[in-house]
C-alpha positions as CSV (number, residue, x, y, z in Angstrom):
1,M,15.1,-7.8,-2.8
2,G,13.5,-8.7,-6.1
3,E,14.3,-7.1,-9.5
4,R,14.8,-3.5,-8.5
5,A,15.2,-3.1,-4.7
6,L,18.0,-3.5,-2.2
7,L,17.6,-4.1,1.5
8,V,20.6,-2.7,3.4
9,E,21.3,-4.1,6.9
10,V,23.1,-1.8,9.4
11,S,24.4,-2.7,12.9
12,D,23.5,0.5,14.7
13,P,20.0,2.2,14.8
14,D,21.7,5.6,14.4
15,D,23.2,4.3,11.1
16,V,19.7,3.6,9.9
17,H,18.9,7.3,10.3
18,R,22.2,8.5,8.8
19,L,22.1,6.2,5.8
20,W,18.4,7.0,5.2
21,S,19.1,10.8,5.4
22,S,22.2,10.5,3.2
23,L,20.5,8.5,0.4
24,R,17.5,10.9,0.6
25,S,19.7,13.9,0.2
26,V,21.4,12.6,-2.9
27,S,19.5,13.3,-6.1
28,S,20.0,10.1,-8.1
29,P,18.0,9.2,-11.2
30,A,18.3,5.5,-10.2
31,V,16.5,5.9,-6.8
32,E,12.7,5.9,-6.5
33,E,12.2,5.3,-2.8
34,V,14.3,5.1,0.4
35,V,12.5,3.6,3.4
36,A,13.9,3.3,6.9
37,G,13.2,0.2,9.0
38,A,14.1,-0.7,12.5
39,A,17.5,-2.0,11.5
40,T,17.5,-1.7,7.7
41,V,17.1,0.7,4.8
42,L,15.1,-0.3,1.7
43,V,16.3,1.3,-1.5
44,V,13.9,1.0,-4.5
45,A,15.4,1.6,-7.9
46,R,13.5,3.2,-10.8
47,P,12.5,0.8,-13.7
48,G,15.5,0.0,-16.0
49,S,18.1,1.1,-13.5
50,D,21.3,-1.0,-13.0
51,L,20.8,-2.6,-9.7
52,V,24.4,-3.9,-9.4
53,A,25.7,-0.4,-9.9
54,L,23.2,1.0,-7.4
55,E,24.3,-1.7,-4.9
56,R,28.0,-0.6,-5.2
57,A,27.0,3.1,-4.7
58,V,24.9,2.3,-1.6
59,V,27.5,0.1,0.0
60,H,30.1,2.8,-0.4
61,S,27.8,5.6,0.8
62,P,29.3,7.6,3.7
63,I,27.0,7.4,6.8
64,G,29.3,8.6,9.5
65,E,28.8,12.3,9.1
66,S,25.3,12.8,7.8
67,G,22.1,12.3,9.8
68,P,18.8,13.7,10.7
69,D,18.5,17.1,12.5
70,R,18.6,16.0,16.2
71,S,17.6,19.5,17.3
72,R,14.1,19.0,16.0
73,E,11.6,18.2,18.8
74,V,7.9,17.8,18.3
75,V,5.5,18.2,21.3
76,I,2.2,16.2,20.9
77,P,-0.7,17.1,23.2
78,V,-2.4,14.0,24.6
79,Q,-5.5,13.4,26.6
80,Y,-4.9,10.1,28.5
81,D,-8.4,8.6,28.2
82,G,-7.7,5.5,26.1
83,P,-9.9,2.3,26.5
84,D,-6.8,0.2,27.4
85,L,-5.3,2.6,29.9
86,A,-6.6,0.6,32.9
87,A,-5.5,-2.6,31.3
88,V,-2.0,-1.3,30.8
89,A,-1.9,-0.2,34.4
90,A,-2.9,-3.7,35.5
91,L,-0.5,-5.4,33.2
92,T,2.4,-3.3,34.5
93,G,1.4,-3.3,38.1
94,L,1.3,0.5,38.1
95,G,-1.5,2.9,38.8
96,V,-3.2,4.8,36.0
97,D,-1.6,8.1,37.1
98,D,1.8,6.4,37.1
99,V,1.3,5.1,33.5
100,V,0.4,8.7,32.4
101,A,3.3,10.2,34.3
102,R,5.9,7.8,32.9
103,H,4.6,7.9,29.4
104,S,4.5,11.7,29.3
105,S,7.9,12.3,31.0
106,R,10.0,10.4,28.4
107,R,11.8,11.8,25.3
108,Y,11.2,9.5,22.3
109,E,12.9,9.2,19.0
110,V,11.3,8.3,15.6
111,G,12.9,5.0,14.5
112,F,11.0,4.8,11.2
113,V,7.7,5.5,9.6
114,G,5.5,2.8,8.1
115,F,2.3,0.7,8.3
116,S,0.1,3.6,7.2
117,P,0.7,7.2,6.1
118,G,2.5,9.1,9.0
119,F,2.6,6.2,11.4
120,A,5.8,6.8,13.3
121,Y,7.4,4.1,15.4
122,L,8.8,5.8,18.5
123,T,11.6,4.3,20.5
124,G,12.7,5.2,24.1
125,S,9.7,4.0,26.1
126,D,10.0,3.5,29.8
127,P,10.9,-0.2,30.3
128,S,8.1,-0.5,32.9
129,L,5.5,0.3,30.2
130,R,6.4,-2.5,27.8
131,V,3.2,-4.4,27.2
132,A,2.2,-6.9,24.5
133,R,-0.2,-6.2,21.7
134,R,-3.9,-7.1,22.3
135,D,-4.7,-10.8,21.8
136,T,-7.4,-9.7,19.3
137,P,-6.7,-6.7,17.1
138,R,-9.4,-4.0,16.8
139,P,-11.1,-3.8,13.4
140,V,-10.8,0.0,13.7
141,V,-8.5,2.1,15.9
142,P,-9.7,5.7,15.9
143,A,-7.5,8.3,14.3
144,G,-5.3,10.2,16.8
145,S,-5.1,7.2,19.2
146,V,-1.9,7.1,21.3
147,A,-0.9,3.5,21.8
148,L,1.8,1.1,23.2
149,A,3.2,-2.2,21.9
150,G,6.3,-3.9,23.1
151,E,9.2,-1.4,23.2
152,M,7.4,1.1,21.0
153,T,4.8,3.9,21.3
154,A,2.9,5.5,18.4
155,V,0.0,7.7,17.3
156,Y,-2.4,6.3,14.7
157,P,-2.7,9.0,12.0
158,Q,-5.9,7.5,10.4
159,A,-8.6,5.1,11.5
160,T,-7.1,1.7,10.7
161,P,-7.2,-1.8,12.1
162,G,-4.6,-2.3,14.9
163,G,-3.7,-4.3,17.9
164,W,-1.7,-1.8,20.0
165,Q,-2.9,-0.9,23.5
166,I,-4.6,2.5,23.4
167,I,-3.9,4.8,26.3
168,G,-5.0,8.2,25.0
169,H,-5.7,10.4,22.0
170,T,-4.5,13.6,20.3
171,D,-6.1,16.0,17.9
172,M,-2.7,16.9,16.2
173,A,-2.7,16.0,12.5
174,M,0.1,13.4,12.2
175,F,-0.4,13.3,8.4
176,D,-1.7,16.0,6.1
177,P,-1.3,15.6,2.3
178,S,-1.5,19.4,1.8
179,R,1.8,19.9,3.6
180,P,5.1,20.0,1.7
181,E,6.2,17.0,3.9
182,P,2.9,15.4,4.8
183,S,4.1,13.2,7.7
184,L,4.6,15.3,10.8
185,L,7.4,13.0,12.0
186,A,10.5,11.7,10.3
187,P,13.2,9.3,11.3
188,G,15.5,10.8,13.9
189,D,13.0,13.4,15.2
190,R,12.6,13.7,19.0
191,V,9.1,13.5,20.4
192,R,7.5,14.5,23.7
193,F,3.9,13.9,24.9
194,D,2.2,16.7,26.8
195,A,-0.7,15.6,29.0
196,R,-3.8,17.8,28.5
197,T,-7.6,17.7,28.7
198,G,-10.4,18.7,26.4
199,L,-8.9,17.7,23.1
200,G,-11.1,17.1,20.0
201,R,-10.7,14.3,17.5
202,P,-8.9,14.5,14.1
203,S,-10.6,13.7,10.8
204,D,-10.4,10.0,9.9
205,R,-10.2,10.3,6.1
206,L,-7.4,11.6,3.9
207,A,-9.7,12.2,0.9
208,A,-9.1,14.3,-2.1
209,P,-10.7,17.8,-2.1
210,A,-14.2,18.0,-3.6
211,R,-14.7,19.5,-7.0
212,P,-17.8,21.4,-8.3
213,P,-20.3,19.1,-9.9
214,T,-20.3,18.9,-13.7
215,D,-22.3,17.1,-16.3
216,V,-19.2,16.6,-18.6
217,G,-18.1,13.3,-17.1
218,V,-19.2,9.8,-16.4
219,R,-22.0,8.9,-14.1
220,V,-21.7,5.7,-12.0
221,L,-25.1,3.9,-12.1
222,E,-24.0,0.7,-10.4
223,S,-20.6,0.5,-8.7
224,G,-20.4,-3.3,-8.2
225,P,-18.5,-5.1,-5.4
226,L,-15.5,-2.7,-5.4
227,S,-14.8,-0.1,-8.1
228,T,-12.1,2.5,-7.5
229,V,-10.3,5.2,-9.4
230,Q,-6.6,4.2,-10.1
231,D,-3.6,5.3,-12.0
232,R,0.1,4.3,-11.7
233,G,0.1,5.1,-8.0
234,R,2.1,7.3,-5.6
235,S,5.8,7.0,-5.9
236,G,8.3,8.8,-3.7
237,W,6.3,8.8,-0.5
238,A,7.0,5.4,1.0
239,H,9.3,7.0,3.6
240,A,6.2,8.7,5.0
241,G,4.3,5.4,5.2
242,V,2.3,6.1,2.0
243,P,1.5,3.0,0.0
244,R,2.0,3.1,-3.7
245,A,-1.5,1.8,-4.5
246,G,-2.5,2.3,-8.2
247,A,-3.9,-0.3,-10.6
248,L,-3.1,-3.8,-9.3
249,D,-2.7,-5.1,-12.8
250,A,-0.5,-2.3,-14.1
251,A,-0.1,-3.8,-17.5
252,A,-3.8,-4.2,-18.2
253,A,-4.4,-0.6,-17.0
254,A,-1.7,0.7,-19.3
255,Y,-3.2,-1.3,-22.2
256,A,-6.6,0.3,-21.6
257,N,-5.2,3.8,-21.6
258,R,-3.2,3.1,-24.8
259,L,-6.3,1.9,-26.6
260,V,-8.1,5.2,-26.0
261,G,-5.0,7.4,-26.6
262,N,-4.5,8.4,-23.0
263,P,-1.0,9.0,-21.4
264,G,0.0,5.9,-19.4
265,A,-0.4,7.7,-16.1
266,S,-4.1,8.6,-16.8
267,A,-6.6,7.6,-14.2
268,L,-9.2,4.9,-15.0
269,I,-11.7,2.7,-13.1
270,E,-10.6,-0.7,-11.7
271,A,-13.7,-2.9,-11.2
272,T,-13.0,-5.8,-8.9
273,L,-15.1,-8.8,-9.9
274,G,-17.0,-6.5,-12.4
275,G,-20.6,-5.5,-11.9
276,L,-19.9,-1.8,-13.0
277,R,-22.4,0.2,-15.0
278,V,-21.9,3.9,-16.1
279,M,-23.3,6.5,-18.4
280,L,-21.2,8.8,-20.5
281,G,-22.0,12.5,-20.2
282,T,-20.1,13.3,-23.3
283,G,-19.0,11.5,-26.4
284,R,-15.6,9.7,-25.9
285,R,-13.6,6.6,-26.8
286,L,-13.8,3.9,-24.2
287,A,-12.0,0.6,-23.7
288,V,-12.4,-2.3,-21.3
289,T,-9.4,-4.6,-20.6
290,G,-8.3,-7.0,-17.9
291,G,-10.4,-9.8,-16.5
292,R,-12.9,-11.3,-18.9
293,A,-16.4,-10.0,-18.5
294,E,-19.4,-9.4,-20.8
295,V,-19.5,-5.8,-22.0
296,V,-22.9,-4.4,-22.9
297,I,-23.4,-1.0,-24.6
298,D,-27.0,0.3,-24.6
299,G,-28.2,-3.2,-24.3
300,L,-26.1,-4.6,-27.2
301,P,-22.9,-6.7,-26.9
302,G,-19.6,-4.8,-26.9
303,R,-16.0,-5.9,-27.2
304,Q,-13.1,-6.0,-24.8
305,D,-9.6,-4.9,-25.7
306,A,-10.8,-2.5,-28.3
307,A,-11.3,1.3,-28.6
308,L,-15.1,2.0,-28.8
309,P,-16.2,5.5,-29.9
310,L,-19.4,6.2,-28.0
311,P,-21.9,9.1,-28.0
312,A,-23.0,11.1,-25.0
313,G,-25.7,9.4,-23.0
314,C,-24.5,5.9,-23.8
315,H,-24.8,3.3,-21.0
316,V,-21.9,0.9,-20.6
317,A,-22.1,-2.2,-18.4
318,I,-19.3,-4.6,-17.3
319,G,-20.8,-7.9,-16.2
320,P,-19.4,-10.2,-13.5
321,V,-15.8,-11.1,-14.2
322,T,-15.7,-14.8,-15.3
323,A,-11.9,-15.2,-15.7
324,G,-9.4,-13.1,-13.8
325,A,-10.4,-10.8,-11.0
326,R,-10.3,-7.1,-12.2
327,A,-11.5,-5.3,-15.2
328,Y,-10.3,-1.8,-16.3
329,L,-12.4,0.9,-17.9
330,A,-10.5,3.6,-19.6
331,I,-12.2,6.7,-21.0
332,E,-10.6,9.1,-23.4
333,G,-9.3,12.1,-21.4
334,G,-8.9,10.1,-18.2
335,I,-10.8,10.4,-14.9
336,D,-10.0,13.9,-13.7
337,V,-10.5,13.8,-9.9
338,P,-8.1,16.0,-7.9
339,P,-4.7,14.4,-7.4
340,V,-3.4,13.8,-3.8
341,L,0.4,13.6,-3.5
342,G,0.7,13.4,-7.2
343,S,-1.8,10.6,-7.8
344,R,-5.5,10.1,-8.4
345,S,-5.4,6.6,-7.0
346,A,-7.8,5.4,-4.3
347,D,-5.6,3.8,-1.5
348,T,-7.9,1.2,0.1
349,L,-5.4,0.5,2.9
350,S,-5.0,4.0,4.3
351,G,-8.0,5.9,2.8
352,L,-5.8,8.3,0.9
353,G,-7.4,9.7,-2.3
354,P,-10.9,9.3,-3.7
355,A,-13.3,7.0,-1.9
356,P,-14.4,3.7,-3.5
357,L,-17.1,4.5,-6.1
358,R,-20.8,4.6,-5.1
359,D,-24.0,4.5,-7.1
360,G,-24.7,8.0,-8.3
361,D,-21.1,9.3,-8.3
362,L,-20.2,11.7,-11.1
363,L,-16.6,11.6,-12.2
364,P,-15.1,14.5,-14.3
365,L,-13.2,13.7,-17.4
366,G,-10.1,15.4,-18.7
367,P,-9.9,16.9,-22.2
368,A,-9.6,14.4,-25.1
369,R,-6.3,14.4,-27.1
370,A,-6.6,14.7,-30.8
371,G,-5.1,11.9,-32.7
372,G,-4.0,10.0,-29.6
373,H,-5.4,6.6,-30.5
374,R,-2.5,4.0,-30.6
375,P,-3.7,0.5,-31.4
376,P,-1.4,-2.1,-29.8
377,P,0.4,-4.3,-32.3
378,R,-0.8,-7.6,-30.8
379,P,-3.2,-9.0,-28.2
380,F,-2.2,-8.1,-24.6
381,R,-2.6,-11.4,-22.8
382,A,-3.6,-14.9,-23.9
383,G,-5.8,-15.8,-21.0
384,Y,-7.0,-15.1,-17.4
385,P,-7.4,-17.8,-14.7
386,R,-10.6,-19.2,-13.3
387,P,-11.0,-21.0,-10.0
388,G,-9.2,-24.4,-10.2
389,D,-6.7,-23.2,-12.9
390,I,-3.0,-23.2,-12.1
391,I,-0.8,-20.2,-12.7
392,E,3.0,-20.2,-12.3
393,V,5.0,-17.0,-11.5
394,R,8.7,-16.5,-11.3
395,A,10.3,-15.5,-8.0
396,R,13.8,-14.8,-6.7
397,P,15.1,-15.7,-3.2
398,G,14.2,-13.0,-0.7
399,P,16.3,-11.3,1.9
400,R,14.9,-13.5,4.7
401,A,15.1,-16.9,2.9
402,D,17.4,-18.0,5.7
403,W,14.5,-17.7,8.2
404,M,12.9,-20.7,6.5
405,S,14.0,-24.2,7.2
406,R,15.6,-26.0,4.3
407,S,12.5,-28.2,3.8
408,G,10.2,-25.2,4.4
409,F,11.9,-23.2,1.6
410,D,11.6,-26.2,-0.7
411,V,7.9,-26.5,0.0
412,L,7.4,-22.8,-0.8
413,V,9.0,-23.0,-4.3
414,S,7.8,-26.5,-5.3
415,S,4.2,-26.8,-4.0
416,E,0.8,-25.6,-5.2
417,F,-1.1,-23.0,-3.1
418,V,-4.7,-21.9,-3.4
419,V,-5.8,-18.2,-3.4
420,D,-7.9,-17.6,-0.3
421,S,-11.1,-15.6,-0.3
422,A,-9.6,-13.2,2.3
423,S,-7.3,-11.8,-0.4
424,D,-7.7,-8.1,-1.2
425,R,-5.8,-5.2,-2.8
426,T,-3.2,-5.4,-0.1
427,G,-2.1,-9.0,-0.6
428,L,-2.9,-12.4,-2.0
429,R,-3.3,-14.9,0.9
430,L,-2.3,-18.4,-0.1
431,R,-3.5,-21.7,1.5
432,G,-1.6,-24.9,1.2
433,P,1.2,-26.9,2.9
434,V,2.9,-25.2,5.8
435,V,6.1,-23.4,5.0
436,A,8.2,-24.2,8.1
437,R,10.5,-21.5,9.6
438,Q,13.7,-22.2,11.5
439,L,13.6,-18.7,13.1
440,L,10.4,-18.2,15.0
441,G,11.0,-14.8,16.7
442,E,9.7,-11.4,15.5
443,L,11.5,-9.7,12.7
444,P,12.1,-5.9,13.3
445,S,9.9,-4.1,10.8
446,E,11.5,-3.3,7.5
447,G,10.6,-1.9,4.1
448,M,8.4,-3.9,1.7
449,I,7.8,-4.0,-2.0
450,P,5.1,-5.4,-4.4
451,G,5.7,-9.1,-4.9
452,A,7.3,-9.7,-1.5
453,V,6.2,-13.1,-0.2
454,Q,5.9,-12.9,3.5
455,V,5.7,-16.0,5.7
456,P,3.8,-15.5,9.0
457,P,4.2,-17.9,11.9
458,D,1.3,-20.0,10.7
459,G,3.4,-20.9,7.6
460,Q,0.7,-19.7,5.1
461,P,2.4,-17.3,2.5
462,V,1.1,-13.8,1.7
463,V,2.1,-12.2,-1.6
464,L,2.0,-8.4,-1.3
465,L,0.3,-6.6,-4.1
466,R,0.6,-2.9,-5.0
467,N,-1.6,-1.6,-2.2
468,H,0.6,-3.1,0.5
469,P,1.9,-1.4,3.7
470,T,5.3,0.3,3.3
471,T,6.9,-1.7,6.1
472,G,6.2,-5.2,7.6
473,G,7.4,-7.5,10.2
474,Y,7.1,-11.0,8.6
475,P,10.1,-12.4,6.8
476,V,10.2,-12.2,3.0
477,A,11.3,-15.6,1.8
478,V,11.0,-14.9,-2.0
479,V,10.0,-12.0,-4.2
480,V,7.8,-12.4,-7.3
481,D,8.9,-10.6,-10.4
482,E,6.9,-7.6,-11.5
483,A,5.1,-9.4,-14.4
484,G,4.1,-12.0,-11.8
485,V,2.6,-9.3,-9.6
486,D,0.3,-8.3,-12.5
487,A,-0.7,-12.0,-13.1
488,L,-1.4,-12.6,-9.4
489,A,-3.6,-9.4,-9.3
490,Q,-5.9,-11.3,-11.7
491,A,-6.1,-14.5,-9.6
492,P,-9.5,-14.9,-8.0
493,P,-10.1,-17.2,-5.0
494,G,-9.7,-20.8,-5.9
495,V,-6.9,-20.3,-8.4
496,K,-3.8,-22.5,-7.7
497,V,-0.5,-20.7,-7.6
498,R,3.0,-22.1,-8.1
499,L,6.1,-20.0,-7.2
500,R,9.1,-21.0,-9.3
501,L,12.7,-19.8,-8.7
502,S,14.1,-17.8,-11.6
């Protein structure tokens, strides 16, 4: 699955749990993530690892003896008051009391965790309670909602969009980043729901803890369309449903940090479409990279791709991005907001980490490093696309290429697609000729990686970017190479994209 991931298929759901547990228990410098799916295990290798050697090791991993602790049972209190409870009763031909009794009398098992942090897919539902998803998904499902869909039941850990049928709620924290293992449930756990009344509601946001205000930092004067704090993202937590997030154009962010002498993992500001204006509370070096935009310093023109030593009180503005989609502002010392699960990144999919920036925010800075300036030896990137331009990225056949018809796969790797305005940090939505599938059923959810090109039933591809869900149910026909993921992160709506097999 791409340059540095393997998707392992198993024939028995118990083998998913055993293999996932076995690979997680082995400390290997080559393995970065292990993600359980419904019938697969995704193994993501660290950069530079030998994928062929890792494949041999995974294929020969013993799975017969190891497995999750089956003695672990989690009891979740539920108040059955969901807005879809009566509809579920009508769809199943049961009374409301029967729905409650049947749902709360079962013993469930966690198949896998994905979609959002701590979202556990529970198997073992009563066959009489199997109902389809809602025709129209809700824009927001409240945190703590207990819901049904198909053969599964689940609890929404955070307020997210969703189309499952909501039958109740719980105030139990399904995900808490302050715990050693933040997800309450893990593959193989057994779960029981206990009907109760008078429960409260959990918090909807997984924000970083607040820090005391300080004047030694950077003040956000205008935040623009979407400006967020980002670093390299959260690795090692995909098994708990936590997206990696981080700077979408990882190379441009690393370049900005290098210019001002910061370590590569330092946090900076990602300004989508530009429009950011800040004031420095202390004298520091600063650099703007990424999408092309006018840089103005105290009313005078500034430069991109250069380290600029600036005094305290200086105003820095990044105008609208005219080529590309995202500009990066790095400041010497880095943005020093509190880390959550090892990262300062704002996860716009799940709400983990610092919230998107607002006018008036004050961001603390870390200490400057003496002698840290390291000018790059050559320009970082020749150009950035504008609407109407064509960019070509290299891709490899994906694990579900055989779900496409022969002609459909040819269309995917030989046609031009246009970036749709509905694209965001999660994925790039492409419009163009229909990519026909020969298999039209639902694919059991499995682990996903940046660059995975999913093909939904409508035949319009979606390229997952770095803030993607950790699992997904659309087949991955091809996987874009990592350099191509950076390039696509800079593709604004209207840019044409070609996927070419490498």
